[in-house]
C-alpha distance (Angstrom), angle and dihedral (degrees) to the residues before:
residue distance angle dihedral
X1 . . .
X2 3.79 . .
X3 3.84 88.5 .
X4 3.81 90.8 54.0
X5 3.83 92.6 50.3
X6 3.86 90.8 48.2
X7 3.79 90.5 47.6
X8 3.84 94.8 51.4
X9 3.85 91.0 46.1
X10 3.81 89.7 53.0
X11 3.84 92.1 48.8
X12 3.76 91.5 46.8
X13 3.78 91.5 52.1
X14 3.84 90.8 52.0
X15 3.80 98.7 44.9
X16 3.84 97.7 71.5
X17 3.84 89.9 55.8
X18 3.78 91.3 48.7
X19 3.78 92.2 46.4
X20 3.85 91.7 48.2
X21 3.79 91.6 49.4
X22 3.83 90.6 49.1
X23 3.76 92.5 49.9
X24 3.83 92.7 54.9
X25 3.80 108.4 101.2
X26 3.77 110.5 -135.2
X27 3.81 115.2 -145.0
X28 3.74 119.9 -119.1
X29 3.88 111.0 -106.8
X30 3.78 113.0 -93.5
X31 3.85 93.6 34.5
X32 3.81 90.8 127.9
X33 3.80 94.2 62.8
X34 3.80 92.4 41.0
X35 3.83 91.1 55.6
X36 3.77 92.5 45.2
X37 3.81 92.5 48.8
X38 3.72 92.4 46.4
X39 3.82 93.1 51.4
X40 3.79 91.0 43.4
X41 3.84 91.0 62.0
X42 3.82 99.2 35.5
X43 3.84 119.9 125.6
X44 3.80 113.1 -115.9
X45 3.77 138.5 -149.5
X46 3.81 107.1 -155.3
X47 3.76 107.4 -149.3
X48 3.80 101.8 -165.3
X49 3.83 136.9 27.1
X50 3.79 141.4 148.8
X51 3.82 93.2 -162.0
X52 3.78 118.8 168.0
X53 3.79 111.1 -128.5
X54 3.84 119.3 -117.7
X55 3.81 94.9 -111.9
X56 3.79 95.0 49.6
X57 3.80 90.5 46.2
X58 3.76 92.5 54.2
X59 3.80 90.1 58.8
X60 3.80 93.8 48.0
X61 3.81 133.4 99.5
X62 3.85 92.8 -129.8
X63 3.75 102.2 65.1
X64 3.77 88.0 122.5
X65 3.87 136.8 69.9
X66 3.85 89.6 -53.3
X67 3.88 87.7 70.0
X68 3.77 87.2 78.7
X69 3.75 91.3 57.7
X70 3.77 95.4 55.5
X71 3.80 111.7 132.6
X72 3.82 108.9 -22.0
X73 3.85 99.8 32.8
X74 3.77 89.4 48.5
X75 3.83 91.0 49.8
X76 3.82 89.8 53.7
X77 3.84 90.6 51.2
X78 3.85 88.6 51.6
X79 3.76 89.2 47.2
X80 3.81 87.5 54.2
X81 3.79 90.5 55.4
X82 3.81 107.7 -84.4
X83 3.87 111.7 146.5
X84 3.77 117.3 -114.1
X85 3.77 88.5 -129.5
X86 3.77 89.3 75.2
X87 3.82 94.3 67.1
X88 3.86 95.6 87.4
X89 3.82 90.4 45.9
X90 3.76 91.4 53.3
X91 3.81 101.2 40.4
X92 3.80 110.5 15.2
X93 3.80 103.8 43.5
X94 3.78 135.8 64.1
X95 3.74 106.1 -103.0
X96 3.81 130.2 148.6
X97 3.83 120.5 -110.8
X98 3.80 96.8 -111.0
X99 3.80 92.0 52.7
X100 3.79 89.3 49.0
X101 3.75 91.0 50.7
X102 3.85 92.7 51.0
X103 3.84 87.1 57.9
X104 3.75 93.7 46.0
X105 3.80 100.9 39.2
X106 3.81 102.4 82.0
X107 3.82 90.6 50.2
X108 3.78 92.5 43.5
X109 3.76 89.3 54.6
X110 3.77 88.5 57.8
X111 3.82 96.3 45.8
X112 3.81 108.5 31.0
X113 3.84 87.8 111.3
X114 3.80 97.8 66.7
X115 3.74 118.8 108.9
X116 3.75 94.6 -117.7
X117 3.79 93.0 48.4
X118 3.84 88.4 51.3
X119 3.80 86.6 56.7
X120 3.78 90.5 52.1
X121 3.79 87.7 56.7
X122 3.78 91.0 46.8
X123 3.83 90.4 51.4
X124 3.78 92.5 50.4
X125 3.81 92.1 46.2
X126 3.82 101.0 42.0
X127 3.75 98.4 40.6
X128 3.80 104.7 28.4
X129 3.76 105.9 22.4
X130 3.81 94.1 -118.6
X131 3.80 110.6 129.6
X132 3.79 100.6 179.3
X133 3.81 135.1 35.6
X134 3.79 115.5 -134.5
X135 3.76 141.4 122.8
X136 3.77 93.2 -77.5
X137 3.84 95.9 49.9
X138 3.83 107.1 38.5
X139 3.85 92.2 76.3
X140 3.80 93.3 53.8
X141 3.79 92.6 42.6
X142 3.81 90.4 50.4
X143 3.79 92.0 51.4
X144 3.81 91.3 50.1
X145 3.80 90.8 49.7
X146 3.83 92.4 51.0
X147 3.79 91.7 47.0
X148 3.84 92.3 49.1
X149 3.76 93.8 49.2
X150 3.83 90.9 50.6
X151 3.81 85.1 72.6
X152 3.84 135.4 48.2
X153 3.82 88.1 -71.3
X154 3.82 93.4 133.1
X155 3.82 92.4 58.0
X156 3.81 95.5 40.7
X157 3.83 93.5 52.9
X158 3.78 94.2 45.8
X159 3.80 100.8 38.0
X160 3.81 104.0 28.5
X161 3.83 109.6 23.5
X162 3.86 94.8 36.2
X163 3.80 98.4 28.8
X164 3.76 89.8 -139.1
X165 3.84 112.3 169.6
X166 3.83 92.8 -171.2
X167 3.74 137.5 -5.5
X168 3.80 126.1 -159.6
X169 3.78 114.3 -133.2
X170 3.73 123.2 -151.9
X171 3.81 109.5 -124.4
X172 3.76 110.4 5.9
X173 3.73 145.9 -20.4
X174 3.81 127.9 -71.5
X175 3.81 113.2 -119.3
X176 3.78 112.8 -111.2
X177 3.84 94.2 14.0
X178 3.81 99.7 89.0
X179 3.77 90.5 123.8
X180 3.78 93.9 72.1
X181 3.81 109.9 5.6
X182 3.74 124.3 88.6
X183 3.79 126.6 171.3
X184 3.79 144.4 -139.9
X185 3.77 121.4 -153.9
X186 3.81 134.6 -141.4
X187 3.80 123.3 -144.3
X188 3.82 97.4 -161.7
X189 3.78 93.3 141.8
X190 3.83 88.3 72.4
X191 3.81 99.7 30.6
X192 3.78 98.4 52.0
X193 3.82 97.1 32.5
X194 3.82 113.5 150.4
X195 3.80 106.2 137.5
X196 3.85 140.7 69.1
X197 3.79 88.1 -134.6
X198 3.82 91.7 62.2
X199 3.81 90.5 52.6
X200 3.76 93.4 48.7
X201 3.79 91.7 45.8
X202 3.83 91.6 54.9
X203 3.88 90.9 48.3
X204 3.79 90.7 52.2
X205 3.83 93.3 45.2
X206 3.82 93.1 50.4
X207 3.83 93.7 37.6
X208 3.83 88.8 -129.3
X209 3.82 125.2 109.1
X210 3.80 120.0 -117.5
X211 3.80 111.1 -151.6
X212 3.77 102.7 143.4
X213 3.81 141.1 34.8
X214 3.79 88.6 -104.6
X215 3.78 89.7 55.2
X216 3.80 89.0 50.7
X217 3.79 90.8 52.3
X218 3.74 90.9 47.2
X219 3.82 90.0 53.1
X220 3.80 89.3 56.0
X221 3.80 90.3 50.5
X222 3.79 90.4 50.0
X223 3.78 92.5 50.6
X224 3.79 92.5 47.0
X225 3.76 95.0 49.1
X226 3.80 90.3 47.3
X227 3.81 90.8 55.2
X228 3.84 90.4 48.1
X229 3.79 89.0 58.7
X230 3.74 89.8 49.0
X231 3.79 91.4 55.1
X232 3.86 106.4 -95.7
X233 3.78 108.7 170.7
X234 3.85 99.5 -176.4
X235 3.79 143.3 15.1
X236 3.76 117.8 -118.5
X237 3.85 122.3 -151.7
X238 3.82 114.0 -161.3
X239 3.83 99.0 167.2
X240 3.75 99.3 121.9
X241 3.83 90.1 75.9
X242 3.79 87.3 65.8
X243 3.76 108.5 23.2
X244 3.84 145.2 -3.7
X245 3.85 121.3 -62.2
X246 3.75 88.7 -131.1
X247 3.83 101.7 114.7
X248 3.77 114.1 -179.9
X249 3.78 126.6 -161.0
X250 3.80 103.4 -103.8
X251 3.79 131.2 -166.6
X252 3.81 121.2 -116.0
X253 3.81 89.2 -119.8
X254 3.81 92.0 58.3
X255 3.79 91.4 46.8
X256 3.81 91.5 47.2
X257 3.80 90.8 53.5
X258 3.79 92.1 56.9
X259 3.84 92.7 41.1
X260 3.86 91.1 52.7
X261 3.84 90.6 49.4
X262 3.81 88.9 55.4
X263 3.78 100.3 41.1
X264 3.80 92.8 47.8
X265 3.77 93.7 51.1
X266 3.82 130.6 93.8
X267 3.79 120.0 -82.7
X268 3.77 93.6 -92.9
X269 3.79 95.4 39.6
X270 3.81 113.4 137.5
X271 3.82 134.9 171.8
X272 3.79 132.0 -161.1
X273 3.80 124.3 -88.2
X274 3.77 88.7 -112.5
X275 3.82 92.6 54.2
X276 3.82 90.8 44.7
X277 3.83 94.3 47.9
X278 3.88 97.8 96.8
X279 3.82 90.4 55.9
X280 3.82 94.2 42.2
X281 3.83 90.8 48.8
X282 3.79 92.1 48.8
X283 3.82 91.3 51.8
X284 3.81 92.3 48.9
X285 3.82 89.5 58.7
X286 3.78 89.0 47.9
X287 3.81 88.3 52.7
X288 3.79 91.2 49.5
X289 3.85 88.9 51.1
X290 3.81 87.6 57.5
X291 3.81 93.3 46.9
X292 3.81 88.2 52.3
X293 3.78 94.2 46.5
X294 3.81 93.1 51.3
X295 3.79 96.4 33.6
X296 3.78 97.7 -121.8
X297 3.86 124.2 155.2
X298 3.75 115.9 -116.8
X299 3.86 114.2 -136.5
X300 3.80 115.4 -161.0
X301 3.82 128.8 -167.7
X302 3.78 105.6 -126.5
X303 3.77 129.2 172.8
X304 3.78 128.6 13.0
X305 3.79 117.2 18.1
X306 3.82 125.5 -144.0
X307 3.74 116.5 -108.2
X308 3.76 131.4 24.1
X309 3.79 136.7 -64.4
X310 3.81 96.6 36.1
X311 3.79 124.8 141.9
X312 3.84 106.6 -121.2
X313 3.79 93.8 -164.6
X314 3.85 88.5 64.8
X315 3.81 89.0 69.4
X316 3.78 101.9 49.2
X317 3.86 106.0 134.4
X318 3.78 90.7 -140.4
X319 3.80 89.6 72.3
X320 3.86 87.5 69.3
X321 3.76 96.8 59.2
X322 3.79 96.4 106.6
X323 3.78 90.4 55.8
X324 3.80 92.0 54.9
X325 3.79 88.5 52.3
X326 3.84 96.0 44.0
X327 3.83 93.6 45.9
X328 3.80 106.5 38.3
X329 3.82 91.8 156.5
X330 3.88 93.9 55.1
X331 3.80 117.7 86.2
X332 3.81 111.3 -132.5
X333 3.83 117.0 -159.2
X334 3.79 112.6 -160.6
X335 3.83 109.9 -153.2
X336 3.77 134.2 -141.2
X337 3.82 96.8 18.2
X338 3.83 83.1 -79.3
X339 3.83 90.1 -92.0
X340 3.02 120.5 -129.7
X341 3.86 92.1 15.3
X342 3.79 98.3 69.5
X343 3.82 95.0 136.2
X344 3.78 92.2 48.1
X345 3.81 90.1 48.9
X346 3.78 91.4 51.7
X347 3.77 91.6 52.7
X348 3.73 92.8 49.3
X349 3.81 94.8 48.3
X350 3.81 90.4 46.9
X351 3.85 93.6 49.7
X352 3.85 100.6 39.6
X353 3.77 118.2 51.1
X354 3.83 90.7 -158.6
X355 3.84 93.7 61.4
X356 3.79 119.3 96.7
X357 3.80 128.4 -168.7
X358 3.77 115.2 -135.3
X359 3.80 117.5 -169.5
X360 3.79 97.1 -165.1
X361 3.86 115.0 142.1
X362 3.76 92.8 1.6
X363 3.82 95.0 105.5
X364 3.83 88.5 59.2
X365 3.80 90.8 47.2
X366 3.80 94.0 51.8
X367 3.81 130.7 -22.3
X368 3.79 89.7 -162.3
X369 3.77 92.7 55.8
X370 3.81 91.7 46.3
X371 3.84 91.3 52.7
X372 3.78 94.9 45.2
X373 3.75 96.7 48.2
X374 3.77 98.1 39.1
X375 3.81 84.1 58.0
X376 3.77 91.3 53.3
X377 3.78 95.9 41.7
X378 3.82 89.9 54.7
X379 3.77 87.0 58.5
X380 3.83 97.5 45.6
X381 3.76 111.3 26.8
X382 3.88 130.8 60.0
X383 3.74 103.7 -105.9
X384 3.76 90.7 -131.2
X385 3.79 87.8 75.4
X386 3.89 98.5 54.8
X387 3.78 123.7 89.9
X388 3.74 114.9 -170.0
X389 3.74 111.4 -160.1
X390 3.77 146.8 46.0
X391 3.75 121.2 133.3
X392 3.85 97.0 -151.2
X393 3.85 84.6 -153.5
X394 3.77 139.2 140.8
X395 3.78 97.4 -150.4
X396 3.78 126.0 55.5
X397 3.80 90.5 -137.3
X398 3.77 91.3 65.8
X399 3.82 91.7 46.5
X400 3.78 86.2 58.2
X401 3.77 94.5 50.6
X402 3.75 94.7 43.4
X403 3.81 92.3 49.8
X404 3.81 89.9 53.8
X405 3.80 89.4 51.1
X406 3.86 90.1 49.2
X407 3.81 92.2 50.2
X408 3.79 91.4 47.5
X409 3.81 92.4 51.5
X410 3.76 96.2 43.3
X411 3.77 90.8 47.3
X412 3.77 91.6 50.4
X413 3.81 94.4 51.3
X414 3.82 93.3 45.4
X415 3.81 92.7 48.7
X416 3.83 90.0 52.0
X417 3.80 90.4 49.1
X418 3.87 90.9 51.7
X419 3.78 92.5 45.1
X420 3.82 90.2 51.9
X421 3.81 90.0 49.5
X422 3.83 92.6 -118.3
X423 3.80 91.5 124.6
X424 3.86 134.5 5.4
X425 3.76 126.0 -111.0
X426 3.79 91.6 -106.6
X427 3.84 90.4 50.1
X428 3.82 89.9 52.0
X429 3.76 90.1 55.1
X430 3.79 91.4 45.9
X431 3.84 89.9 51.4
X432 3.85 91.0 49.7
X433 3.78 93.2 52.5
X434 3.78 92.2 47.1
X435 3.78 97.4 49.9
X436 3.83 97.3 39.7
X437 3.82 96.1 42.4
X438 3.79 126.7 -10.2
X439 3.83 100.6 53.3
X440 3.83 92.0 53.1
X441 3.84 90.6 43.6
X442 3.77 90.3 56.3
X443 3.77 97.3 39.3
X444 3.81 93.9 50.9
X445 3.83 96.3 31.7
X446 3.79 94.1 -117.0
X447 3.77 98.5 145.3
C-alpha cells in the first residue's frame, strides 16, 4: 500500500512538467526568416520627425556630407569636445566639404563609436556607397548627396525605401507633401512664458491685445483652433528642455498674480522659471482642456534631451502621473522610450490605459536599451499601446538607417519570444504590424 502511494505521488509530481512541455507551441522551422522578411516589407507609420523639406534644403549651406550630422551627430561631436561656436561655421556658412571635415575630424575620431554615428556610416554606405568618412571621401559623398537631392530623393526614400505611409512632423507641414506628411504642434509660448516680451509678441502676432489672464487663455484657444484648421493631428509638449514636467493644478488667482507681475513690467522684464511656474502650470491644464475638447493626443518629450547641459530629472515620466489621472480621456504619448526611465515607463503604461509608449529616436540613443525594454514592455503592456518607430531626424538618409535598426531589433526580440514559446509566429507578425502601423493609425486617426 505504501508503495502504491509513493508511486502515485511520484507520477503526480512528474505530470505538471509533462503537461507544461506539451502545452508549449513549438515554432515551425524557418520561422526566423519568415518574421524577418515580413517585418522587412511591412508598411510603416513614422510617428515623429524633424525632416527638412527638399526646397529648404536646396537653399541651405549643408547640402553636403554634413547633412548626415544634423542634430544627433552634431550633438555627439559636441559631447566629444567640439565647441558650440563651430555650429554656424559648419551649417550656416559657405565652406567646402574638406574644410568642414578638417574641423569635424578630431571630434569624430573621439565619437565614431556612438550608435547615432554608426547610423551615419550606415547611411553613407547603404545609400551612397561610401563606407568610411575621411578627407578623401567627404568630397565624393557630398557630390552624391547633392545629386540625389536634385531629384525626387526625399519621396523615394520615405515612400519606397522605407515604405512609410505617413510621417508626423514636429512643428508644421512640408509644402507639397500633404499626401503623406501630418504634423503636431507645440504651444511653448504659453507653457514656458516668463517675460512681458512674449506676451506682447503674441498680442501683435494675433492682432488682439492681451491685458488679462483671460485674454492670455483666449490667445491660446485662438492659436489652438487655428492649428486645427491647418490640419494639426496632435499636441506636442517640449517643456522638459526648459523646466520640470511636474505640472501642478494651480488656482486662477495664483496664475493671475504671476501674469500681472509680467504684464506690468518693462518691455524686457523677465522672471525665473521657478517664479513663472504657477502661470505655466495653469496654462498647461488649459491646453489639456483643449486637447480633451477636440480629442487630440498629447505627445510629451520624456527622457534624455538632445544637446548638452540639460537636467535629466526634469524629464522623468513619473512626474506626469497626476495628469494621467486628471485627464483619463486624453491619450498621452510618451516619446523616446523615456530613456533611461524604461521601467518607470512600463509601470505607467501598465497602470494607466491612456498612456502610450512611443519608441521614436530610442534606437539611435541606444540599440541595447531598445532591445531590453521592448522585451519587457511586451511582457507588461498591452501591445495596442506601443508604437515602434519615429526617426526624430532632419535628413531622410538617417530615417532610412534608423528604421533598419528598428526593424532589426524588433525582429530579434520577436524571434526570441517565438523561440521561447512565449508567443507564436503568427502572433509575432501581428505584433509587428500593430506597433509599426496599426496602433499609430488608430491613435492619430490616419486610417
